[in-house]
C-alpha positions as CSV (number, residue, x, y, z in Angstrom):
1,M,0.0,0.0,0.0
2,D,1.4,3.4,-1.0
3,L,-0.8,5.9,0.7
4,S,-3.3,6.2,3.5
5,I,-5.6,9.3,3.5
6,C,-6.8,10.0,7.0
7,I,-9.9,12.1,7.4
8,P,-11.7,13.1,10.6
9,S,-15.2,14.2,9.7
10,H,-18.8,14.4,10.9
11,R,-20.3,15.6,7.6
12,N,-21.0,12.3,5.9
13,K,-23.0,13.9,3.1
14,L,-19.7,15.3,1.7
15,W,-17.9,11.9,1.6
16,D,-19.0,10.7,-1.8
17,K,-17.8,13.9,-3.6
18,M,-14.6,13.8,-1.6
19,Y,-14.0,10.1,-2.6
20,E,-14.8,10.9,-6.2
21,T,-12.2,13.7,-6.4
22,I,-9.5,11.6,-4.6
23,T,-9.9,8.9,-7.4
24,R,-9.0,11.6,-9.9
25,S,-6.1,13.0,-7.8
26,V,-4.3,9.6,-7.2
27,K,-4.3,7.2,-10.1
28,K,-0.8,5.8,-10.2
29,Y,-0.6,4.5,-6.6
30,E,-2.5,2.1,-4.3
31,W,-4.4,4.1,-1.7
32,E,-6.9,3.8,1.1
33,L,-9.3,6.3,2.7
34,I,-9.7,6.1,6.4
35,L,-12.7,7.9,8.0
36,V,-13.1,8.3,11.7
37,S,-16.4,10.0,12.5
38,P,-19.4,10.1,14.8
39,S,-21.5,9.8,11.6
40,L,-22.2,6.6,9.7
41,P,-21.0,6.2,6.1
42,L,-23.5,6.4,3.3
43,P,-24.3,3.0,1.7
44,S,-22.3,3.9,-1.4
45,L,-19.1,3.8,0.5
46,Y,-19.8,0.3,1.9
47,L,-19.0,-1.1,-1.6
48,K,-15.5,0.5,-1.8
49,N,-12.8,-2.0,-1.0
50,N,-10.3,0.8,-0.1
51,V,-12.4,2.6,2.5
52,K,-12.0,2.0,6.3
53,Y,-14.4,3.4,8.8
54,L,-14.4,3.7,12.6
55,R,-16.9,5.5,14.8
56,D,-15.7,7.9,17.4
57,F,-17.1,11.0,19.1
58,G,-13.8,12.6,20.1
59,S,-12.2,15.8,18.8
60,P,-11.1,16.1,15.2
61,C,-7.5,15.7,16.4
62,R,-8.3,12.5,18.4
63,C,-10.2,11.1,15.4
64,A,-7.4,11.8,13.0
65,Q,-4.8,10.2,15.3
66,I,-7.0,7.1,15.6
67,A,-7.2,7.0,11.8
68,T,-3.4,6.8,11.5
69,T,-3.4,3.7,13.7
70,L,-5.3,2.0,11.0
71,A,-3.0,3.2,8.2
72,E,-1.3,0.5,6.0
73,G,0.2,2.9,3.5
74,R,3.9,3.6,3.6
75,L,3.0,7.3,3.4
76,L,0.0,9.1,5.0
77,M,-1.7,12.4,4.5
78,W,-4.8,14.1,5.7
79,G,-7.3,16.6,4.4
80,S,-10.7,18.2,4.8
81,D,-14.0,16.6,4.1
82,D,-15.2,19.7,2.2
83,A,-12.2,19.5,-0.2
84,Y,-12.3,18.8,-3.9
85,F,-8.9,17.1,-4.5
86,I,-7.3,18.4,-7.6
87,E,-6.7,16.0,-10.5
88,D,-3.3,14.3,-10.5
89,A,-2.1,16.4,-7.5
90,I,-1.7,13.6,-5.0
91,D,0.2,11.5,-7.6
92,K,2.7,14.4,-8.1
93,C,3.2,14.6,-4.3
94,V,3.9,10.9,-3.9
95,E,6.3,11.0,-6.8
96,K,8.1,14.0,-5.3
97,F,8.3,12.3,-1.9
98,D,9.8,9.1,-3.4
99,K,12.3,11.0,-5.6
100,E,13.5,13.8,-3.4
101,L,12.8,13.2,0.3
102,T,13.9,10.9,3.1
103,H,11.6,9.3,5.6
104,K,12.4,12.2,8.0
105,D,11.0,14.8,5.7
106,A,7.4,15.9,4.8
107,I,5.4,17.7,2.2
108,C,3.2,20.7,2.9
109,L,0.1,20.0,0.8
110,R,-0.9,23.5,-0.5
111,Y,-4.6,24.2,-0.9
112,Y,-7.1,26.9,-1.9
113,E,-9.7,27.9,0.6
114,G,-12.7,30.2,0.1
115,V,-16.5,30.5,0.3
116,G,-18.0,28.3,-2.4
117,H,-14.6,26.9,-3.4
118,Q,-13.6,30.3,-4.6
119,G,-10.2,30.5,-2.8
120,K,-7.2,32.1,-4.3
121,E,-3.6,31.1,-4.6
122,N,-1.5,31.7,-1.5
123,P,2.1,33.0,-1.9
124,D,4.9,30.6,-1.0
125,S,5.6,32.7,2.1
126,Y,2.1,31.8,3.5
127,W,3.5,28.4,4.4
128,N,6.3,29.8,6.5
129,A,5.6,29.8,10.3
130,W,6.6,33.3,11.0
131,T,4.3,34.7,8.3
132,H,1.6,34.3,10.9
133,A,1.7,36.5,14.0
134,D,0.4,33.7,16.3
135,Q,3.3,31.5,15.4
136,Q,6.0,34.1,16.2
137,L,7.1,32.4,19.4
138,K,10.6,32.0,20.9
139,G,10.4,28.2,20.5
140,V,9.5,28.4,16.8
141,N,12.5,28.8,14.5
142,K,12.1,31.6,12.0
143,M,13.0,29.2,9.2
144,Y,10.3,26.6,10.0
145,K,7.6,25.8,7.5
146,L,4.1,24.6,8.3
147,T,2.1,21.6,7.3
148,P,-1.6,22.5,8.1
149,V,-2.2,19.7,5.6
150,G,0.7,17.3,5.0
151,M,2.2,14.1,3.7
152,Y,4.5,12.1,6.0
153,D,6.2,8.8,6.1
154,T,3.8,6.7,8.1
155,Q,6.3,4.9,10.4
156,Y,8.2,8.2,11.1
157,F,4.9,9.9,11.9
158,R,4.3,7.3,14.5
159,E,7.9,7.5,15.8
160,L,7.4,11.3,16.3
161,G,4.2,10.4,18.1
162,G,1.9,12.0,15.5
163,W,-0.5,14.7,16.8
164,D,-0.7,15.8,20.4
165,C,-4.4,15.2,21.2
166,K,-4.3,17.9,23.9
167,F,-5.0,20.0,20.9
168,E,-8.6,19.6,19.5
169,I,-8.4,20.5,15.8
170,L,-5.8,19.7,13.3
171,N,-4.6,23.1,12.2
172,V,-2.5,24.3,15.1
173,C,-1.8,20.7,16.1
174,S,-0.2,20.1,12.7
175,H,2.0,23.1,13.3
176,D,3.4,21.4,16.4
177,L,4.0,18.2,14.5
178,A,5.8,20.1,11.7
179,Y,8.0,21.9,14.3
180,R,8.9,18.6,16.0
181,L,9.9,17.1,12.6
182,Q,12.1,20.0,11.7
183,K,13.6,20.2,15.2
184,N,14.7,16.6,14.6
185,G,16.5,17.5,11.4
186,G,13.7,16.8,8.8
187,K,12.8,19.3,6.1
188,I,9.4,20.4,4.8
189,V,8.9,21.1,1.1
190,L,5.9,22.6,-0.7
191,S,3.8,20.4,-2.9
192,P,4.3,20.8,-6.7
193,T,0.8,22.1,-7.1
194,N,-2.2,22.8,-4.9
195,V,-3.8,19.6,-3.7
196,M,-7.2,20.6,-2.4
197,D,-9.8,23.2,-3.2
198,C,-11.6,23.7,0.1
199,D,-14.9,25.4,1.0
200,W,-15.0,27.9,3.8
201,N,-18.1,28.7,5.9
202,P,-16.8,30.6,9.0
203,N,-20.2,32.0,10.1
204,T,-22.1,28.8,10.4
205,V,-23.3,27.1,13.6
206,D,-21.5,24.0,12.4
207,H,-18.1,25.9,12.4
208,Y,-18.5,27.3,15.9
209,P,-16.9,24.3,17.8
210,V,-13.8,24.6,15.5
211,H,-13.6,28.3,16.0
212,A,-13.9,28.0,19.8
213,A,-11.4,25.2,20.0
214,H,-8.8,27.2,18.0
215,H,-9.0,30.3,20.2
216,L,-9.9,28.8,23.6
217,N,-7.7,25.7,23.6
218,D,-5.3,25.2,20.8
219,I,-3.6,28.6,20.5
220,P,-3.2,28.9,24.3
221,Y,-1.7,25.4,24.4
222,L,0.7,26.1,21.6
223,N,1.8,29.3,23.4
224,E,2.5,27.2,26.5
225,L,4.6,24.8,24.5
226,Y,6.6,27.3,22.5
227,E,6.8,30.5,24.5
228,N,10.4,29.5,25.3
229,E,13.1,27.5,23.5
230,T,12.2,23.8,23.6
231,D,13.6,20.4,22.9
232,R,10.2,18.9,22.2
233,I,10.4,16.3,19.5
234,K,8.8,12.9,20.3
235,I,5.6,12.3,22.2
236,D,3.5,9.3,23.1
237,Y,1.8,8.0,19.9
238,F,-1.1,6.6,21.9
239,N,-1.7,10.0,23.6
240,W,-5.2,10.0,22.0
241,M,-6.3,7.5,24.6
242,K,-6.0,10.3,27.2
243,S,-8.2,12.7,25.3
244,P,-12.0,12.8,26.0
245,A,-14.1,10.2,24.2
246,K,-16.7,12.9,23.5
247,W,-15.9,16.3,22.1
248,V,-18.1,18.4,24.3
249,R,-17.8,21.5,22.1
250,R,-19.9,19.7,19.5
251,F,-21.8,17.0,21.3
252,G,-22.3,18.4,24.8
253,L,-21.7,16.7,28.1
């Protein structure tokens, strides 16, 4: 197996379109889609022999980490359930990884994001940590790049410990992962093209738990970790077991 695509999601109505676009984005390699979600898959996905599903009511970070425990691909990546994956883009990333990178490196999977899939191209500098004010911390090297969406060697991802599930959503959590990889000598390169075209609905009730988690938990926790120089690299891969089994921001007590 070449690639595992790990998606935490509760919006099962989006999965068929997501799957369809993945099939156009990766044609040359053997891949699987791993969904961890509180929602049940639609009947159409039951017929797919490269889809795995596990039900969990935890945070998106916890669900994503669980998904990686099921990964059989030598590489893994993640993404958003509202993404349209761009034709041939994943193929180009796997090819780049195999030709140019070591197991200690990673690819930042660039993406568009905008209301109604009308996002615009971000400059290359957008993927640098210190482009963003909330990442300008003493413990974050000014040369570090980000992988808000990324492609990693699966075994090395596990060796680093994957995501820290004290975070709740994948954005800031993935910054921490990228910093740990780079602290340990790995490099991050940009994908040859954009990989996803994502929707963006910041004002919906559905988005509120994500917004709240980002501002009330994830940014404060990142500040705590990186407010000073740090030797943080490897964490417990099974840390997700210590995170709440129910994400109260979305599902209540």
